[in-house]
KOLKOL-691448 format. One line per field, with one value per atom (N, C-alpha, C): x, y, z; atom name. Coordinates in steps of 0.02 Angstrom, whole numbers, padded with zeros to 5 digits. Layout:
BEGIN
xx c(X|...)
yy c(Y|...)
zz c(Z|...)
site c(CA|...)
//
This chain:
BEGIN
xx c(00042|00000|00044|00029|00068|00057|00110|00106|00116|00070|00075|00137|00175|00234|00215|00246|00234|00298|00328|00393|00384|00413|00410|00479|00481|00544|00550|00610|00621|00670|00647|00686|00704|00767|00792|00858|00876|00940|00999|01052|01112|01139|01139|01165|01117|01105|01067|01107|01116|01149|01096|01094|01042|01073|01037|01058|01083|01090|01110|01181|01186|01250|01265|01219|01231|01245|01216|01224|01297|01337|01407|01450|01423|01460|01446|01406|01386|01444|01494|01551|01588|01600|01635|01594|01528|01486|01484|01488|01493|01555|01609|01672|01664|01634|01625|01586|01535|01493|01521|01578|01612|01584|01548|01519|01571|01571|01616|01580|01516|01476|01404|01393|01327|01274|01214|01156|01112|01102|01061|00990|00942|00871|00837|00812|00783|00730|00710|00661|00687|00653|00676|00673|00626|00621|00682|00706|00766|00827|00830|00886|00884|00824|00816|00834|00823|00838|00913|00953|01025|01053|01009|01030|01074|01057|01096|01166|01173|01240|01283|01252|01289|01313|01270|01288|01339|01330|01377|01447|01451|01516|01550|01511|01539|01564|01524|01542|01605|01609|01669|01731|01723|01780|01803|01755|01772|01777|01737|01737|01774|01793|01832|01797|01731|01694|01639|01619|01565|01498|01444|01377|01336|01288|01238|01173|01146|01086|01024|00976|00910|00860|00836|00792|00720|00700|00634|00583|00600|00552|00491|00432|00370|00335|00291|00251|00211|00205|00172|00204|00268|00305|00270|00276|00241|00289|00260|00301|00342|00312|00349|00408|00397|00448|00507|00492|00544|00585|00552|00588|00627|00604|00644|00709|00705|00765|00810|00780|00819|00861|00833|00870|00934|00927|00986|01035|01011|01055|01098|01066|01103|01147|01120|01158|01222|01219|01277|01321|01301|01340|01352|01297|01301|01304|01330|01338|01311|01280|01253|01194|01145|01088|01088|01081|01071|01005|00955|00891|00893|00870|00871|00803|00770|00704|00658|00594|00544|00527|00468|00448|00450|00433|00431|00500|00551|00619|00644|00631|00654|00620|00554|00518|00539|00549|00572|00641|00685|00752|00748|00704|00696|00671|00623|00597|00651|00692|00747|00795|00812|00861|00838|00775|00751|00748|00730|00728|00798|00842|00911|00945|00933|00968|00924|00858|00813|00781|00783|00755|00680|00652|00580|00552|00490|00454|00439|00437|00423|00357|00311|00246|00254|00308|00319|00331|00345|00365|00312|00251|00196|00183|00174|00163|00221|00232|00281|00339|00399|00463|00464|00453|00453|00522|00569|00636|00677|00730|00775|00848|00863|00932|00936|00992|01004|01006|00982|00987|01059|01075|01140|01145|01206|01213|01168|01134|01081|01086|01094|01093|01031|00993|00933|00943|00943|00952|00883|00859|00790|00785|00734|00724|00656|00616|00551|00545|00498|00487|00418|00413|00347|00346|00369|00357|00396|00457|00503|00526|00514|00535|00611|00647|00719|00744|00699|00722|00677|00627|00581|00591|00555|00555|00494|00459|00400|00420|00391|00401|00333|00309|00242|00249|00226|00232|00163|00145|00081|00085|00040|00032|-00013|00015|-00023|-00079|-00072|-00124|-00187|-00178|-00236|-00256|-00214|-00224|-00228|-00180|-00178|-00107|-00102|-00037|-00019|00036|00059|00099|00084|00124|00175|00238|00293|00326|00320|00347|00401|00464|00519|00579|00604|00659|00721|00727|00786|00785|00728|00725|00745|00757|00779|00847|00854|00919|00974|01035|01092|01107|01096|01112|01058|01033|00985|01017|01004|01029|00969|00960|00907|00938|00943|00974|00922|00903|00853|00873|00938|00960|00931|00923|00896|00820|00789|00716|00693|00739|00721|00684|00696|00664|00595|00571|00504|00451|00406|00353|00304|00265|00219|00171|00142|00094|00125|00187|00221|00241|00263|00279|00218|00161|00099|00080|00081|00060|00105|00171|00217|00215|00204|00197|00136|00081|00021|00029|00070|00086|00122|00170|00206|00158|00110|00062|00020|-00001|-00040|00001|00066|00109|00109|00118|00123|00058|00003|-00063|-00080|-00071|-00089|-00044|00020|00064|00044|00022|00006|-00057|-00104|-00165|-00162|-00105|-00097|-00106|-00129|-00138|-00071|-00016|00050|00097|00069|00110|00147|00206|00245|00265|00291|00315|00367|00408|00459|00426|00379|00345|00300|00270|00228|00268|00328|00370|00387|00404|00420|00359|00301|00241|00219|00218|00195|00242|00307|00354|00347|00336|00325|00264|00210|00148|00161|00196|00212|00253|00303|00346|00308|00264|00226|00179|00144|00098|00135|00197|00236|00274|00280|00324|00297|00246|00224|00197|00158|00131|00187|00238|00295|00333|00342|00378|00340|00273|00232|00234|00231|00230|00295|00351|00417|00464|00474|00516|00588|00610|00679|00689|00636|00642|00677|00743|00782|00766|00745|00726|00665|00615|00554|00569|00611|00630|00666|00713|00751|00705|00661|00615|00567|00546|00503|00541|00606|00647|00650|00658|00657|00588|00536|00468|00452|00468|00451|00492|00554|00596|00568|00549|00519|00454|00413|00351|00367|00422|00444|00465|00503|00522|00461|00409|00348|00312|00297|00257|00297|00362|00404|00402|00383|00383|00314|00270|00201|00153|00177|00137|00085|00035|-00011|-00083|-00128|-00198|-00237|-00302|-00346|-00339|-00308|-00294|-00251|-00197|-00152|-00181|-00217|-00248|-00295|-00331|-00379|-00344|-00293|-00256|-00220|-00195|-00160|-00206|-00269|-00316|-00329|-00332|-00341|-00281|-00221|-00160|-00157|-00175|-00172|-00225|-00284|-00342|-00340|-00322|-00325|-00257|-00204|-00137|-00135|-00164|-00168|-00109|-00092|-00036|-00051|-00005|-00016|-00028|00012|00005|-00062|-00086|-00151|-00207|-00203|-00254|-00255|-00196|-00192|-00222|-00206|-00230|-00306|-00336|-00409|-00442|-00414|-00444|-00433|-00378|-00357|-00412|-00445|-00495|-00555|-00572|-00630|-00617|-00559|-00541|-00533|-00501|-00489|-00552|-00601|-00666|-00697|-00691|-00715|-00676|-00611|-00568|-00574|-00599|-00591|-00618|-00674|-00704|-00659|-00613|-00569|-00509|-00492|-00431|-00441|-00495|-00511|-00454|-00423|-00369|-00311|-00298|-00243|-00258|-00320|-00339|-00332|-00344|-00334|-00260|-00216|-00144|-00121|-00151|-00133|-00155|-00214|-00238|-00188|-00161|-00110|-00048|-00026|00034|00023|-00040|-00057|-00063|-00055|-00058|-00128|-00175|-00245|-00254|-00295|-00312|-00372|-00361|-00415|-00437|-00416|-00435|-00511|-00534|-00606|-00649|-00619|-00659|-00664|-00718|-00724|-00675|-00664|-00619|-00643|-00708|-00736|-00726|-00738|-00729|-00656|-00611|-00540|-00517|-00543|-00526|-00550|-00608|-00635|-00589|-00556|-00510|-00454|-00432|-00379|-00403|-00463|-00491|-00499|-00524|-00533|-00466|-00415|-00349|-00321|-00331|-00308|-00342|-00408|-00445|-00422|-00410|-00388|-00319|-00274|-00207|-00211|-00250|-00258|-00284|-00334|-00363|-00312|-00275|-00226|-00172|-00153|-00097|-00121|-00186|-00212|-00227|-00238|-00256|-00328|-00344|-00413|-00460|-00522|-00569|-00598|-00601|-00631|-00605|-00621|-00596|-00627|-00687|-00718|-00674|-00639|-00595|-00537|-00524|-00471|-00498|-00563|-00593|-00617|-00621|-00644|-00719|-00739|-00809|-00843|-00906|-00946|-00947|-00950|-00956|-00894|-00839|-00777|-00765|-00807|-00794|-00794|-00839|-00844|-00784|-00761|-00702|-00640|-00634|-00577|-00582|-00643|-00652|-00635|-00654|-00636|-00560|-00526|-00453|-00421|-00450|-00423|-00427|-00479|-00487|-00432|-00397|-00344|-00274|-00271|-00207|-00176|-00111|-00076|-00076|-00080|-00078|-00138|-00193|-00254|-00256|-00209|-00212|-00202|-00170|-00157|-00201|-00254|-00302|-00336|-00348|-00375|-00448|-00483|-00553|-00560|-00597|-00603|-00665|-00655|-00713|-00740|-00804|-00835|-00825|-00840|-00836|-00880|-00939|-00985|-00958|-00925|-00893|-00842|-00800|-00749|-00780|-00833|-00868|-00895|-00923|-00952|-00898|-00840|-00785|-00763|-00755|-00739|-00793|-00856|-00911|-00909|-00897|-00893|-00836|-00782|-00723|-00731|-00784|-00795|-00806)
yy c(-00060|00000|00062|00109|00171|00214|00245|00289|00361|00405|00475|00507|00543|00576|00636|00642|00699|00712|00769|00785|00840|00830|00880|00909|00974|01006|01010|01021|01033|01090|01145|01207|01223|01242|01256|01296|01338|01373|01325|01348|01306|01287|01336|01326|01358|01324|01354|01342|01396|01391|01397|01349|01348|01336|01360|01348|01411|01406|01463|01486|01550|01579|01577|01552|01545|01612|01667|01732|01756|01728|01751|01731|01689|01667|01710|01763|01801|01833|01857|01889|01842|01782|01731|01713|01713|01695|01751|01813|01869|01861|01842|01829|01772|01718|01660|01678|01720|01739|01797|01824|01875|01945|01959|02025|02078|02132|02188|02248|02254|02309|02284|02251|02223|02277|02264|02306|02269|02298|02267|02294|02250|02268|02248|02298|02283|02336|02337|02388|02423|02477|02518|02481|02435|02397|02353|02322|02280|02322|02382|02428|02448|02466|02488|02433|02371|02314|02301|02335|02328|02270|02236|02178|02198|02253|02274|02295|02333|02353|02292|02241|02180|02145|02140|02106|02146|02212|02254|02249|02248|02242|02176|02122|02057|02058|02088|02091|02133|02189|02232|02194|02158|02123|02064|02024|01961|01966|02012|02018|02080|02123|02184|02227|02237|02279|02316|02374|02414|02393|02411|02393|02457|02453|02504|02479|02517|02494|02531|02493|02519|02494|02540|02520|02544|02553|02580|02527|02463|02410|02419|02412|02419|02351|02341|02279|02276|02216|02209|02254|02243|02289|02298|02358|02376|02383|02391|02404|02467|02519|02581|02569|02529|02512|02478|02430|02394|02442|02486|02529|02584|02604|02650|02618|02555|02518|02505|02490|02477|02537|02597|02658|02664|02651|02656|02601|02541|02485|02504|02535|02554|02615|02665|02727|02714|02668|02652|02597|02574|02522|02460|02435|02375|02313|02259|02198|02135|02144|02088|02113|02069|02087|02043|02075|02039|02063|02021|02040|02017|02061|02046|02063|02013|02025|01966|01983|01932|01933|01910|01904|01968|02023|02087|02106|02101|02118|02071|02007|01958|01969|01981|01991|02056|02108|02171|02161|02125|02111|02071|02021|01981|02025|02069|02113|02158|02186|02229|02189|02129|02088|02068|02049|02024|02080|02141|02197|02224|02218|02243|02210|02146|02111|02100|02100|02086|02148|02205|02267|02271|02327|02336|02356|02334|02349|02284|02285|02224|02193|02233|02207|02159|02166|02123|02051|02037|01970|01932|01960|01925|01860|01806|01741|01694|01647|01594|01599|01604|01601|01650|01714|01764|01794|01785|01814|01771|01802|01765|01768|01809|01818|01807|01782|01772|01838|01837|01895|01904|01961|01967|01915|01899|01853|01876|01830|01848|01805|01840|01807|01832|01785|01803|01783|01834|01823|01830|01776|01775|01794|01834|01853|01833|01799|01775|01701|01667|01596|01588|01608|01604|01601|01654|01660|01611|01593|01551|01584|01649|01683|01683|01670|01667|01607|01560|01500|01481|01522|01503|01541|01519|01552|01598|01610|01653|01724|01773|01844|01878|01905|01936|02011|02047|02120|02150|02203|02236|02283|02274|02321|02377|02436|02492|02515|02506|02530|02487|02423|02377|02358|02376|02354|02278|02246|02174|02151|02098|02068|02023|02038|01998|01939|01880|01820|01810|01822|01811|01746|01694|01629|01614|01618|01614|01582|01528|01491|01535|01587|01630|01675|01682|01723|01684|01619|01580|01605|01626|01650|01598|01622|01577|01547|01588|01568|01593|01549|01568|01558|01605|01600|01603|01551|01548|01538|01592|01590|01610|01565|01583|01641|01656|01714|01779|01781|01841|01844|01791|01788|01800|01801|01804|01868|01922|01986|01995|01947|01953|01958|02008|02012|01954|01939|01881|01882|01941|01944|01926|01950|01933|01860|01834|01763|01720|01741|01704|01707|01766|01775|01738|01744|01711|01635|01612|01540|01511|01548|01524|01529|01575|01578|01514|01493|01430|01371|01371|01316|01315|01373|01377|01349|01365|01339|01262|01234|01161|01127|01154|01124|01128|01186|01194|01150|01146|01103|01030|01009|00939|00918|00964|00946|00971|00997|01022|00966|00984|00936|00912|00946|00924|00905|00885|00861|00797|00787|00727|00696|00635|00607|00651|00686|00730|00789|00822|00880|00858|00798|00772|00765|00736|00726|00792|00842|00909|00940|00935|00967|00937|00870|00838|00852|00852|00867|00939|00984|01055|01063|01029|01032|01007|00951|00923|00972|01003|01050|01114|01137|01198|01186|01130|01116|01101|01078|01063|01122|01177|01231|01302|01313|01383|01414|01377|01406|01428|01387|01403|01464|01469|01526|01591|01588|01648|01666|01616|01628|01657|01634|01655|01659|01721|01731|01711|01704|01685|01610|01571|01499|01476|01466|01452|01384|01337|01272|01280|01316|01327|01370|01421|01463|01423|01381|01341|01292|01260|01213|01248|01310|01347|01369|01382|01399|01339|01279|01219|01208|01220|01209|01254|01319|01363|01347|01322|01304|01241|01192|01132|01148|01192|01212|01248|01287|01320|01270|01219|01166|01133|01125|01093|01137|01199|01240|01268|01275|01299|01251|01189|01138|01108|01109|01085|01143|01203|01264|01268|01310|01326|01314|01358|01348|01412|01404|01463|01502|01474|01514|01574|01559|01613|01655|01624|01663|01716|01697|01744|01792|01768|01812|01867|01852|01903|01962|01948|02002|02046|02015|02054|02099|02073|02113|02169|02154|02205|02258|02238|02284|02326|02294|02328|02338|02312|02315|02281|02222|02185|02137|02119|02071|02003|01978|01917|01856|01848|01789|01786|01843|01846|01828|01854|01838|01763|01734|01662|01623|01643|01607|01607|01665|01670|01629|01632|01597|01522|01499|01429|01378|01381|01329|01332|01392|01400|01372|01387|01361|01285|01261|01189|01150|01180|01146|01135|01186|01179|01124|01120|01072|01000|00991|00927|00868|00875|00818|00792|00834|00812|00772|00780|00749|00726|00689|00670|00632|00585|00545|00589|00642|00687|00728|00746|00781|00736|00672|00624|00622|00619|00618|00683|00739|00802|00804|00776|00773|00735|00680|00642|00685|00721|00763|00819|00840|00893|00868|00802|00773|00756|00753|00738|00662|00643|00572|00555|00513|00496|00423|00391|00320|00312|00264|00248|00295|00346|00394|00374|00395|00385|00433|00421|00466|00538|00547|00615|00647|00610|00637|00653|00610|00622|00683|00691|00749|00813|00811|00870|00890|00841|00855|00902|00894|00938|01010|01020|01088|01119|01079|01105|01122|01081|01094|01160|01175|01239|01297|01291|01345|01355|01300|01304|01336|01316|01346|01421|01441|01513|01551|01523|01556|01560|01507|01506|01559|01575|01622|01692|01704|01772|01796|01751|01771|01797|01854|01878|01824|01826|01772|01779|01839|01848|01910|01914|01968|02036|02035|02098|02136|02099|02131|02167|02150|02183|02238|02250|02304|02284|02219|02196|02207|02233|02252|02205|02191|02146|02168|02233|02257|02245|02228|02217|02144|02099|02028|02005|02030|02005|02024|02086|02105|02067|02056|02016|01944|01917|01849|01843|01892|01892|01891|01932|01934|01869|01841|01778|01722|01723|01671|01674|01731|01739|01727|01721|01715|01647|01647|01585|01533|01556|01509|01463|01484|01444|01387|01385|01336|01265|01257|01190|01173|01212|01197|01131|01088|01022|01021|01076|01081|01147|01147|01207|01247|01302|01342|01387|01397|01447|01516|01568|01635|01641|01613|01617|01579|01522|01485|01528|01564|01606|01662|01692|01745|01718|01658|01628|01611|01588|01574|01638|01691|01757|01775|01766|01786|01745|01680|01637|01659|01685|01706|01775|01811|01878|01873)
zz c(00000|00000|00000|-00043|-00048|00014|00037|00095|00072|00091|00071|00104|00064|00091|00134|00191|00235|00274|00262|00292|00345|00403|00457|00470|00481|00500|00576|00599|00671|00677|00706|00709|00781|00792|00859|00851|00899|00894|00889|00857|00851|00919|00965|01033|01083|01139|01194|01258|01296|01361|01415|01461|01513|01581|01632|01701|01736|01801|01843|01822|01804|01784|01710|01669|01597|01564|01590|01558|01558|01603|01609|01549|01506|01447|01385|01393|01334|01298|01334|01301|01256|01280|01240|01178|01186|01129|01077|01099|01052|01009|01041|01005|00955|00976|00933|00870|00878|00822|00782|00803|00765|00772|00826|00835|00852|00813|00825|00855|00839|00867|00879|00936|00950|00963|00939|00950|01001|01060|01111|01108|01095|01090|01155|01191|01257|01274|01337|01358|01422|01439|01495|01562|01569|01631|01642|01588|01593|01609|01578|01593|01667|01690|01760|01809|01790|01834|01838|01797|01800|01758|01722|01683|01624|01591|01532|01553|01606|01629|01643|01674|01690|01627|01577|01515|01474|01472|01435|01465|01532|01565|01546|01543|01525|01453|01409|01337|01328|01362|01357|01381|01436|01465|01422|01399|01366|01290|01260|01187|01164|01213|01197|01146|01156|01110|01146|01119|01147|01116|01150|01127|01115|01069|01060|01092|01139|01175|01149|01126|01106|01157|01200|01255|01245|01182|01166|01148|01157|01143|01188|01158|01197|01200|01250|01251|01186|01158|01093|01041|01024|00981|00913|00887|00826|00767|00707|00648|00657|00687|00700|00747|00798|00847|00813|00769|00732|00690|00654|00607|00643|00703|00743|00765|00786|00805|00746|00689|00628|00608|00615|00597|00639|00704|00749|00731|00718|00699|00639|00589|00528|00539|00574|00585|00624|00672|00714|00684|00625|00589|00631|00662|00703|00659|00686|00647|00682|00739|00778|00820|00831|00874|00936|00994|01057|01086|01088|01119|01192|01236|01308|01337|01365|01394|01383|01374|01359|01285|01268|01199|01160|01192|01155|01130|01173|01153|01098|01106|01057|00990|00991|00929|00894|00933|00904|00872|00907|00880|00816|00814|00754|00696|00711|00659|00631|00676|00653|00610|00632|00597|00528|00521|00457|00405|00427|00380|00366|00415|00406|00347|00337|00283|00221|00230|00174|00144|00181|00156|00161|00137|00137|00204|00217|00279|00314|00380|00418|00397|00373|00350|00291|00254|00195|00213|00278|00298|00337|00339|00371|00333|00371|00339|00354|00309|00321|00273|00300|00262|00203|00218|00166|00154|00200|00191|00143|00116|00071|00093|00143|00166|00242|00264|00335|00373|00434|00478|00502|00532|00565|00621|00644|00702|00759|00791|00838|00901|00959|01024|01061|01090|01128|01201|01245|01317|01350|01379|01403|01477|01494|01564|01590|01549|01572|01554|01586|01572|01541|01478|01447|01372|01339|01267|01225|01247|01209|01144|01138|01077|01069|01125|01121|01079|01065|01029|00970|00954|00901|00836|00785|00720|00713|00769|00769|00788|00754|00769|00763|00818|00819|00825|00774|00771|00755|00791|00779|00719|00672|00616|00640|00650|00679|00634|00569|00523|00526|00540|00542|00613|00662|00732|00735|00700|00697|00713|00752|00765|00706|00673|00617|00642|00617|00633|00577|00594|00548|00569|00528|00544|00493|00514|00466|00500|00471|00503|00511|00469|00473|00534|00567|00628|00691|00684|00742|00765|00829|00853|00845|00833|00831|00900|00951|01020|01067|01110|01161|01230|01275|01344|01391|01432|01482|01550|01588|01654|01706|01751|01801|01846|01851|01890|01862|01795|01763|01768|01792|01798|01869|01916|01987|02005|01967|01983|01953|01915|01886|01940|01936|01986|01978|02030|02028|01969|01953|01899|01832|01820|01758|01756|01814|01818|01801|01827|01813|01740|01711|01642|01593|01604|01559|01567|01628|01640|01605|01605|01571|01495|01472|01401|01380|01422|01408|01408|01454|01456|01392|01369|01307|01249|01247|01194|01195|01254|01260|01242|01267|01254|01180|01150|01080|01035|01052|01012|01019|01077|01089|01050|01041|01004|00931|00910|00841|00790|00731|00677|00649|00664|00638|00695|00752|00807|00786|00815|00802|00870|00871|00934|00969|00930|00960|00995|00961|00992|01049|01043|01097|01162|01156|01215|01248|01207|01234|01268|01235|01261|01328|01332|01394|01452|01439|01493|01515|01468|01485|01530|01512|01552|01623|01628|01694|01736|01705|01742|01762|01719|01734|01793|01792|01848|01912|01905|01965|01994|01956|01978|01972|01932|01921|01985|02023|02085|02131|02137|02181|02156|02090|02061|02072|02068|02081|02155|02197|02270|02295|02267|02291|02231|02207|02148|02158|02220|02234|02238|02226|02228|02165|02168|02108|02077|02117|02089|02045|02070|02031|01969|01977|01921|01867|01888|01841|01804|01841|01809|01761|01778|01732|01670|01677|01619|01571|01599|01558|01527|01567|01543|01483|01489|01434|01372|01381|01324|01290|01329|01302|01265|01294|01261|01196|01196|01135|01082|01103|01056|01025|01065|01041|00990|01008|00962|00904|00913|00858|00799|00812|00760|00746|00797|00786|00776|00784|00779|00836|00827|00882|00862|00883|00869|00880|00892|00896|00961|01012|01072|01052|01017|00996|00941|00894|00841|00870|00922|00954|01001|01037|01083|01045|00986|00946|00930|00920|00904|00966|01023|01085|01097|01082|01090|01040|00977|00926|00933|00955|00959|01023|01079|01144|01176|01145|01174|01242|01246|01309|01317|01378|01389|01360|01319|01281|01325|01377|01419|01455|01478|01512|01464|01403|01352|01338|01330|01319|01376|01437|01497|01500|01486|01489|01434|01375|01318|01319|01349|01344|01360|01418|01432|01386|01362|01318|01248|01220|01154|01158|01211|01216|01231|01262|01269|01200|01156|01087|01051|01063|01027|01053|01113|01148|01110|01075|01041|00984|00960|00907|00933|00997|01023|01095|01108|01177|01210|01174|01204|01226|01188|01205|01268|01277|01338|01399|01390|01445|01464|01414|01428|01462|01441|01473|01546|01560|01629|01673|01647|01684|01697|01645|01652|01702|01709|01756|01828|01837|01904|01927|01880|01898|01907|01955|01966|01922|01872|01825|01831|01884|01894|01894|01855|01855|01815|01784|01746|01673|01641|01569|01534|01470|01433|01436|01427|01428|01497|01550|01617|01631|01608|01618|01578|01517|01476|01510|01540|01575|01633|01663|01718|01696|01634|01609|01604|01580|01576|01645|01692|01760|01792|01778|01807|01782|01718|01690|01725|01734|01768|01840|01874|01944|01949|01906|01906|01894|01844|01829|01890|01923|01982|02038|02049|02103|02095|02034|02023|02004|02010|02004|01933|01886|01818|01820|01787|01784|01758|01782|01765|01695|01669|01604|01568|01503|01462|01479|01509|01530|01579|01622|01671|01637|01574|01535|01491|01494|01454|01385|01371|01305|01298|01240|01228|01179|01193|01151|01078|01066|00996|00954|00986|00948|00933|00958|00951|00878|00837|00769|00727|00731|00692|00715|00780|00805|00781|00780|00757|00683|00644|00573|00563|00602|00597|00622|00675|00702|00650|00609|00558|00505|00500|00451|00482|00547|00582|00567|00550|00531|00588|00650|00706|00708|00678|00681|00632|00585|00531|00556|00614|00641|00701|00711|00764|00748|00798|00783|00761|00771|00749|00713|00658|00616|00637|00672|00694|00639|00638|00594|00626|00588|00616|00678|00674|00731|00791|00779|00833|00870|00832|00863|00903|00875|00912|00978|00976|01037|01088|01064|01111|01145|01106|01137|01188|01169|01214|01278|01272|01332|01378|01347|01387|01418|01401|01430|01506)
site c(N|CA|C|N|CA|C|N|CA|C|N|CA|C|N|CA|C|N|CA|C|N|CA|C|N|CA|C|N|CA|C|N|CA|C|N|CA|C|N|CA|C|N|CA|C|N|CA|C|N|CA|C|N|CA|C|N|CA|C|N|CA|C|N|CA|C|N|CA|C|N|CA|C|N|CA|C|N|CA|C|N|CA|C|N|CA|C|N|CA|C|N|CA|C|N|CA|C|N|CA|C|N|CA|C|N|CA|C|N|CA|C|N|CA|C|N|CA|C|N|CA|C|N|CA|C|N|CA|C|N|CA|C|N|CA|C|N|CA|C|N|CA|C|N|CA|C|N|CA|C|N|CA|C|N|CA|C|N|CA|C|N|CA|C|N|CA|C|N|CA|C|N|CA|C|N|CA|C|N|CA|C|N|CA|C|N|CA|C|N|CA|C|N|CA|C|N|CA|C|N|CA|C|N|CA|C|N|CA|C|N|CA|C|N|CA|C|N|CA|C|N|CA|C|N|CA|C|N|CA|C|N|CA|C|N|CA|C|N|CA|C|N|CA|C|N|CA|C|N|CA|C|N|CA|C|N|CA|C|N|CA|C|N|CA|C|N|CA|C|N|CA|C|N|CA|C|N|CA|C|N|CA|C|N|CA|C|N|CA|C|N|CA|C|N|CA|C|N|CA|C|N|CA|C|N|CA|C|N|CA|C|N|CA|C|N|CA|C|N|CA|C|N|CA|C|N|CA|C|N|CA|C|N|CA|C|N|CA|C|N|CA|C|N|CA|C|N|CA|C|N|CA|C|N|CA|C|N|CA|C|N|CA|C|N|CA|C|N|CA|C|N|CA|C|N|CA|C|N|CA|C|N|CA|C|N|CA|C|N|CA|C|N|CA|C|N|CA|C|N|CA|C|N|CA|C|N|CA|C|N|CA|C|N|CA|C|N|CA|C|N|CA|C|N|CA|C|N|CA|C|N|CA|C|N|CA|C|N|CA|C|N|CA|C|N|CA|C|N|CA|C|N|CA|C|N|CA|C|N|CA|C|N|CA|C|N|CA|C|N|CA|C|N|CA|C|N|CA|C|N|CA|C|N|CA|C|N|CA|C|N|CA|C|N|CA|C|N|CA|C|N|CA|C|N|CA|C|N|CA|C|N|CA|C|N|CA|C|N|CA|C|N|CA|C|N|CA|C|N|CA|C|N|CA|C|N|CA|C|N|CA|C|N|CA|C|N|CA|C|N|CA|C|N|CA|C|N|CA|C|N|CA|C|N|CA|C|N|CA|C|N|CA|C|N|CA|C|N|CA|C|N|CA|C|N|CA|C|N|CA|C|N|CA|C|N|CA|C|N|CA|C|N|CA|C|N|CA|C|N|CA|C|N|CA|C|N|CA|C|N|CA|C|N|CA|C|N|CA|C|N|CA|C|N|CA|C|N|CA|C|N|CA|C|N|CA|C|N|CA|C|N|CA|C|N|CA|C|N|CA|C|N|CA|C|N|CA|C|N|CA|C|N|CA|C|N|CA|C|N|CA|C|N|CA|C|N|CA|C|N|CA|C|N|CA|C|N|CA|C|N|CA|C|N|CA|C|N|CA|C|N|CA|C|N|CA|C|N|CA|C|N|CA|C|N|CA|C|N|CA|C|N|CA|C|N|CA|C|N|CA|C|N|CA|C|N|CA|C|N|CA|C|N|CA|C|N|CA|C|N|CA|C|N|CA|C|N|CA|C|N|CA|C|N|CA|C|N|CA|C|N|CA|C|N|CA|C|N|CA|C|N|CA|C|N|CA|C|N|CA|C|N|CA|C|N|CA|C|N|CA|C|N|CA|C|N|CA|C|N|CA|C|N|CA|C|N|CA|C|N|CA|C|N|CA|C|N|CA|C|N|CA|C|N|CA|C|N|CA|C|N|CA|C|N|CA|C|N|CA|C|N|CA|C|N|CA|C|N|CA|C|N|CA|C|N|CA|C|N|CA|C|N|CA|C|N|CA|C|N|CA|C|N|CA|C|N|CA|C|N|CA|C|N|CA|C|N|CA|C|N|CA|C|N|CA|C|N|CA|C|N|CA|C|N|CA|C|N|CA|C|N|CA|C|N|CA|C|N|CA|C|N|CA|C|N|CA|C|N|CA|C|N|CA|C|N|CA|C|N|CA|C|N|CA|C|N|CA|C|N|CA|C|N|CA|C|N|CA|C|N|CA|C|N|CA|C|N|CA|C|N|CA|C|N|CA|C|N|CA|C|N|CA|C|N|CA|C|N|CA|C|N|CA|C|N|CA|C|N|CA|C|N|CA|C|N|CA|C|N|CA|C|N|CA|C|N|CA|C|N|CA|C|N|CA|C|N|CA|C|N|CA|C|N|CA|C|N|CA|C|N|CA|C|N|CA|C|N|CA|C|N|CA|C|N|CA|C|N|CA|C|N|CA|C|N|CA|C|N|CA|C|N|CA|C|N|CA|C|N|CA|C|N|CA|C|N|CA|C|N|CA|C|N|CA|C|N|CA|C|N|CA|C|N|CA|C|N|CA|C|N|CA|C|N|CA|C|N|CA|C|N|CA|C|N|CA|C|N|CA|C|N|CA|C|N|CA|C|N|CA|C|N|CA|C|N|CA|C|N|CA|C|N|CA|C|N|CA|C|N|CA|C|N|CA|C|N|CA|C|N|CA|C|N|CA|C|N|CA|C|N|CA|C|N|CA|C|N|CA|C|N|CA|C|N|CA|C|N|CA|C|N|CA|C|N|CA|C|N|CA|C|N|CA|C|N|CA|C|N|CA|C|N|CA|C|N|CA|C|N|CA|C|N|CA|C|N|CA|C|N|CA|C|N|CA|C|N|CA|C|N|CA|C|N|CA|C|N|CA|C|N|CA|C|N|CA|C|N|CA|C|N|CA|C|N|CA|C|N|CA|C|N|CA|C|N|CA|C|N|CA|C|N|CA|C|N|CA|C|N|CA|C|N|CA|C|N|CA|C|N|CA|C|N|CA|C|N|CA|C|N|CA|C|N|CA|C|N|CA|C|N|CA|C|N|CA|C)
//
């Protein structure tokens, strides 16, 4: 019997440094990648926390070079934000990008890098693999345990003209080197720890039920879910708990490995519209939408929800498949409540009259193409409404 050909890619940085103290190797890595004038893409909060001064000192000492610091990255970076950074990158004749922070810094850095070598406008690269040239050497130093943008080929930038988050999925945006050091995450406030942790959970869950999941991505997703349920509460309760921080760093990276290759689903397709329309925090939007979207998806992948319930530590002995699958949804809701995630989108200021236009945009988002169940426009509107 003939077997249909189906080839899957697996994308990951060439090198990843993990563990307590990993950031201290950044200077040596700048040398390895040949950086003569690194451009650091970050935000004012990271600068204020003293992280940039620490990294610049290491780079000066070990790589014998100065850095240009761009600290104007905003949450949910925009096309304007990218092009403002790009101008400085070119004017200062930089030859390497180092993004420092969470997803916003990494995505802004990716946007700058892709246009720096390919030209045009960042809007030209919306979609899948639109670039034709390699970016400048790129190091991503992560300070949150959530987005996994430090190791993925995903770059999310808001198009200010349309109020839409563009999904740029391009293997050339994958950083050459990722650094995940829990020491740099210890200062995250509880609310940010909670939001980014739930973002990682959404990545793992959506990758696990994706239509293009593989045994490799399944293994990453399930282990990420196990680590998140075992450590996120502790990390929120005590930011100095290095064991919980370290385990969450591994969890978000594993979740990134999963979705970077199995892609995502309608949780992210819908959350992107909330971010683009209202400029809301991405992780919180994902957390609120996650149980609602997955309830819609459950009939397509009941067995997978049973496996997730096990990974979440739920006792499913004696339960039917449907009952066990429901346990996974309830566990997500309980975790969100325990760590202080808002209960609904109304608390974030989302309005009923905007649901249809956001649903229309969500239906076009590339992240939704691998959702295990195909929702109609009305289905998406109803999911938004249920999440209010």
